[in-house]
KOLKOL-598930 format. One line per 3 residues: number of its first residue (from 1); their letters; for each residue x negated, y negated, z of N, C-alpha, C. Coordinates in Angstrom, 3 decimals. Layout:
NUM) a) X/Y/Z/X/Y/Z/X/Y/Z ~ ...
This chain:
1) mag) -65.471/-193.674/104.818/-65.414/-194.964/104.165/-65.809/-196.050/105.164 ~ -66.413/-197.088/104.642/-66.870/-198.179/105.504/-65.722/-199.121/105.812 ~ -65.831/-199.802/106.952/-64.837/-200.802/107.312/-63.710/-200.218/108.125
4) saa) -63.109/-201.095/108.917/-61.987/-200.626/109.733/-60.755/-200.456/108.863 ~ -59.846/-199.628/109.322/-58.615/-199.395/108.571/-57.836/-200.689/108.404 ~ -57.854/-201.542/109.422/-57.108/-202.803/109.336/-57.616/-203.666/108.190
7) srv) -58.901/-203.572/107.879/-59.441/-204.369/106.777/-59.238/-203.668/105.433 ~ -58.918/-202.386/105.435/-58.758/-201.614/104.199/-57.315/-201.482/103.753 ~ -56.373/-201.599/104.662/-54.964/-201.395/104.336/-54.302/-202.756/104.185
10) sft) -53.632/-202.945/103.063/-52.895/-204.197/102.888/-51.426/-203.867/102.659 ~ -50.575/-204.705/103.179/-49.137/-204.506/103.050/-48.455/-205.850/103.219 ~ -47.236/-205.927/102.723/-46.445/-207.137/102.873/-45.871/-207.157/104.268
13) hve) -46.096/-208.230/104.949/-45.576/-208.346/106.311/-44.075/-208.586/106.265 ~ -43.343/-207.793/107.015/-41.889/-207.896/107.106/-41.555/-208.138/108.565 ~ -40.627/-209.031/108.798/-40.250/-209.346/110.174/-39.849/-208.079/110.924
16) gaa) -40.410/-207.900/112.096/-40.082/-206.762/112.946/-40.913/-205.522/112.684 ~ -41.766/-205.543/111.658/-42.545/-204.351/111.325/-43.876/-204.275/112.067 ~ -44.299/-205.365/112.664/-45.614/-205.402/113.318/-45.816/-204.264/114.325
19) plf) -44.807/-203.918/115.131/-45.039/-202.816/116.087/-45.327/-201.471/115.412 ~ -44.926/-201.314/114.162/-45.166/-200.053/113.450/-46.588/-199.957/112.917 ~ -47.149/-201.093/112.509/-48.457/-201.089/111.881/-49.558/-201.258/112.922
22) tpa) -49.622/-200.297/113.816/-50.615/-200.294/114.893/-51.972/-199.886/114.315 ~ -53.049/-200.156/115.036/-54.362/-199.682/114.572/-54.374/-198.158/114.341 ~ -53.696/-197.408/115.184/-53.660/-195.947/115.009/-52.947/-195.570/113.705
25) fld) -51.850/-196.255/113.387/-51.126/-195.957/112.150/-51.954/-196.357/110.938 ~ -52.632/-197.500/111.002/-53.486/-197.918/109.893/-54.637/-196.939/109.699 ~ -55.193/-196.423/110.803/-56.219/-195.385/110.696/-55.675/-194.143/110.009
28) yla) -54.440/-193.777/110.358/-53.777/-192.616/109.760/-53.620/-192.818/108.243 ~ -53.147/-194.000/107.843/-52.976/-194.276/106.412/-54.317/-194.233/105.678 ~ -55.336/-194.833/106.282/-56.653/-194.838/105.648/-57.196/-193.410/105.530
31) dlh) -56.962/-192.588/106.552/-57.408/-191.194/106.510/-56.693/-190.427/105.401 ~ -55.383/-190.627/105.264/-54.651/-189.974/104.173/-55.216/-190.390/102.822 ~ -55.464/-191.681/102.682/-56.029/-192.188/101.428/-57.376/-191.527/101.138
34) drf) -58.225/-191.482/102.142/-59.560/-190.899/101.960/-59.487/-189.414/101.617 ~ -58.558/-188.711/102.242/-58.457/-187.261/102.015/-57.823/-186.929/100.678 ~ -56.803/-187.680/100.252/-56.036/-187.279/99.070/-56.408/-188.005/97.781
37) tpr) -57.058/-189.145/97.852/-57.398/-189.879/96.635/-58.266/-189.075/95.676 ~ -59.295/-188.353/96.141/-60.074/-187.551/95.184/-59.225/-186.493/94.468 ~ -58.332/-185.839/95.177/-57.479/-184.813/94.554/-56.502/-185.452/93.568
40) iae) -55.954/-186.593/93.926/-55.042/-187.298/93.016/-55.783/-187.676/91.741 ~ -57.002/-188.207/91.892/-57.793/-188.585/90.716/-58.077/-187.368/89.840 ~ -58.389/-186.233/90.473/-58.654/-185.002/89.724/-57.421/-184.562/88.941
43) lla) -56.273/-184.571/89.586/-55.044/-184.153/88.917/-54.664/-185.104/87.785 ~ -54.854/-186.403/88.003/-54.559/-187.371/86.943/-55.499/-187.181/85.753 ~ -56.768/-186.859/86.023/-57.720/-186.616/84.932/-57.331/-185.364/84.154
46) rra) -56.946/-184.311/84.871/-56.512/-183.083/84.189/-55.268/-183.338/83.350 ~ -54.368/-184.142/83.884/-53.147/-184.472/83.139/-53.494/-185.256/81.874 ~ -54.399/-186.213/81.999/-54.811/-186.998/80.828/-55.464/-186.101/79.778
49) eal) -56.308/-185.150/80.206/-56.942/-184.221/79.274/-55.896/-183.369/78.558 ~ -54.917/-182.873/79.303/-53.859/-182.057/78.701/-53.048/-182.874/77.702 ~ -52.776/-184.119/78.042/-52.021/-184.978/77.137/-52.817/-185.270/75.869
52) tra) -54.112/-185.510/76.022/-54.976/-185.747/74.864/-55.005/-184.521/73.962 ~ -55.167/-183.319/74.570/-55.155/-182.076/73.779/-53.831/-181.919/73.041 ~ -52.738/-182.237/73.724/-51.422/-182.098/73.092/-51.283/-183.055/71.917
55) htk) -51.774/-184.287/72.069/-51.647/-185.278/71.001/-52.605/-185.033/69.840 ~ -53.816/-184.611/70.154/-54.819/-184.468/69.090/-54.834/-183.081/68.453 ~ -54.535/-182.049/69.239/-54.633/-180.683/68.718/-53.296/-179.947/68.708
58) gal) -52.263/-180.585/69.247/-50.965/-179.922/69.317/-50.942/-178.777/70.303 ~ -51.913/-178.743/71.214/-52.018/-177.661/72.195/-51.258/-178.050/73.457 ~ -50.179/-177.347/73.702/-49.394/-177.622/74.901/-50.038/-176.968/76.113
61) pah) -49.856/-177.554/77.291/-50.427/-176.942/78.501/-49.845/-175.555/78.737 ~ -50.675/-174.674/79.304/-50.224/-173.319/79.627/-49.289/-173.368/80.825 ~ -48.403/-172.402/80.884/-47.522/-172.289/82.048/-48.349/-171.867/83.256
64) pps) -47.951/-172.306/84.439/-48.679/-171.850/85.635/-48.487/-170.351/85.824 ~ -49.404/-169.707/86.534/-49.259/-168.267/86.754/-47.966/-167.956/87.515 ~ -47.414/-166.787/87.247/-46.189/-166.380/87.930/-46.438/-166.198/89.417
67) saa) -45.394/-166.438/90.181/-45.492/-166.241/91.624/-44.227/-165.542/92.102 ~ -44.212/-165.213/93.372/-43.048/-164.544/93.957/-41.792/-165.403/93.841 ~ -41.968/-166.713/93.701/-40.805/-167.597/93.589/-40.002/-167.300/92.330
70) vtg) -40.684/-166.865/91.254/-39.971/-166.588/90.007/-39.886/-165.100/89.685 ~ -40.707/-164.281/90.328/-40.685/-162.851/90.019/-40.167/-162.002/91.166 ~ -40.061/-162.572/92.347/-39.665/-161.797/93.518/-38.184/-161.461/93.529
73) dwk) -37.844/-160.522/94.367/-36.452/-160.091/94.512/-35.895/-160.732/95.785 ~ -35.598/-162.003/95.714/-35.100/-162.716/96.885/-33.803/-163.419/96.526 ~ -33.022/-163.686/97.543/-31.728/-164.344/97.347/-31.538/-165.392/98.434
76) vsp) -30.786/-166.398/98.088/-30.422/-167.428/99.057/-29.177/-166.942/99.789 ~ -29.147/-167.134/101.084/-27.982/-166.727/101.869/-26.751/-167.499/101.407 ~ -25.552/-166.912/101.562/-24.338/-167.628/101.189/-24.190/-168.911/102.018
79) vpa) -23.562/-169.900/101.413/-23.333/-171.168/102.100/-22.272/-170.947/103.178 ~ -22.529/-171.400/104.416/-21.527/-171.253/105.478/-20.225/-171.971/105.108 ~ -19.117/-171.409/105.517/-17.796/-171.957/105.176/-17.653/-173.414/105.591
82) dll) -18.207/-173.783/106.748/-18.090/-175.169/107.205/-18.745/-176.147/106.233 ~ -19.774/-175.700/105.534/-20.435/-176.594/104.594/-19.711/-176.696/103.261 ~ -18.774/-175.801/103.027/-17.997/-175.857/101.797/-16.855/-176.869/101.886
85) kpg) -16.465/-177.235/103.109/-15.413/-178.232/103.293/-16.006/-179.612/103.087 ~ -15.313/-180.468/102.348/-15.823/-181.822/102.218/-15.818/-182.506/103.575 ~ -16.841/-183.251/103.845/-16.925/-183.979/105.100/-16.781/-185.462/104.857
88) iei) -17.223/-186.215/105.797/-17.142/-187.658/105.690/-18.449/-188.159/105.112 ~ -18.335/-188.965/104.082/-19.505/-189.608/103.512/-19.358/-191.095/103.754 ~ -20.288/-191.642/104.485/-20.222/-193.062/104.790/-21.225/-193.771/103.895
91) sgp) -20.693/-194.600/103.019/-21.586/-195.384/102.179/-21.308/-196.845/102.474 ~ -22.335/-197.600/102.559/-22.173/-199.015/102.845/-23.244/-199.477/103.790 ~ -23.140/-200.704/104.190/-24.180/-201.255/105.055/-24.253/-200.515/106.387
94) csi) -25.442/-200.064/106.741/-25.598/-199.307/107.983/-25.424/-200.209/109.203 ~ -25.442/-201.505/108.978/-25.325/-202.422/110.109/-23.883/-202.578/110.589 ~ -22.926/-202.053/109.829/-21.528/-202.173/110.238/-21.179/-200.945/111.070
97) tsm) -21.520/-201.007/112.348/-21.342/-199.872/113.247/-19.882/-199.459/113.344 ~ -18.982/-200.415/113.328/-17.558/-200.081/113.473/-17.076/-199.185/112.339 ~ -17.652/-199.321/111.151/-17.256/-198.479/110.023/-17.580/-197.019/110.332
100) fin) -18.739/-196.782/110.909/-19.151/-195.424/111.255/-18.277/-194.872/112.374 ~ -18.051/-195.669/113.398/-17.242/-195.219/114.537/-15.819/-194.899/114.092 ~ -15.233/-195.766/113.275/-13.871/-195.527/112.805/-13.778/-194.267/111.951
103) aln) -14.817/-193.966/111.218/-14.802/-192.765/110.380/-14.787/-191.503/111.224 ~ -15.426/-191.554/112.388/-15.522/-190.358/113.217/-14.385/-190.215/114.215 ~ -13.681/-191.291/114.506/-12.575/-191.211/115.458/-11.422/-190.424/114.865
106) pgp) -10.742/-189.658/115.689/-9.581/-188.924/115.174/-8.444/-189.883/114.825 ~ -7.587/-189.414/113.927/-6.408/-190.198/113.547/-5.373/-190.165/114.652 ~ -4.194/-190.743/114.391/-3.164/-190.826/115.416/-2.693/-189.467/115.927
109) ege) -2.804/-188.448/115.113/-2.379/-187.109/115.511/-3.544/-186.278/116.044 ~ -4.711/-186.895/116.207/-5.864/-186.182/116.729/-6.681/-185.459/115.681 ~ -6.284/-185.578/114.407/-7.018/-184.879/113.349/-8.247/-185.684/112.941
112) rae) -9.236/-184.966/112.475/-10.442/-185.620/111.948/-10.278/-185.787/110.445 ~ -10.855/-186.849/109.922/-10.766/-187.110/108.492/-11.587/-186.098/107.714 ~ -11.127/-185.710/106.553/-11.887/-184.903/105.631/-11.990/-185.688/104.349
115) gdl) -13.093/-185.582/103.664/-13.253/-186.280/102.406/-14.224/-187.426/102.534 ~ -14.093/-188.374/101.635/-15.022/-189.485/101.552/-14.455/-190.722/102.233 ~ -15.340/-191.481/102.814/-14.997/-192.802/103.288/-15.697/-193.743/102.330
118) ddd) -14.992/-194.143/101.307/-15.573/-194.909/100.216/-15.267/-196.373/100.409 ~ -16.302/-197.192/100.429/-16.051/-198.610/100.661/-15.981/-199.402/99.359 ~ -16.154/-198.741/98.225/-16.013/-199.352/96.900/-16.814/-200.625/96.736
121) ed) -18.008/-200.683/97.325/-18.858/-201.851/97.135/-19.409/-201.908/95.720 ~ -19.722/-200.757/95.165/-20.423/-200.738/93.880/-19.469/-200.732/92.734
């Protein structure tokens, strides 16, 4: 594609974001756009054709071919016991560092909290 990435990529400027939007990153974004836009357009066209067929002829899209994901003899390993215990869920503003630190500090008896740390903002 013609033109520099900086002239091709537009975004809303946000305070503090300038160091992220380097010429190398803009080149990366432009390259992704150039590589994937034709495939996206192709898939959207196929989707539109399938939708038109469904509306005009009542022909539903065919199922994708079977794969090992649906026909194979595989199993997911059991969940480790540690992951079955409820842990601490911190919800709230990430800028309140003390909330995170207090959640991880042991209680007066040295125990760690189990369960949710719910700040009831919502």
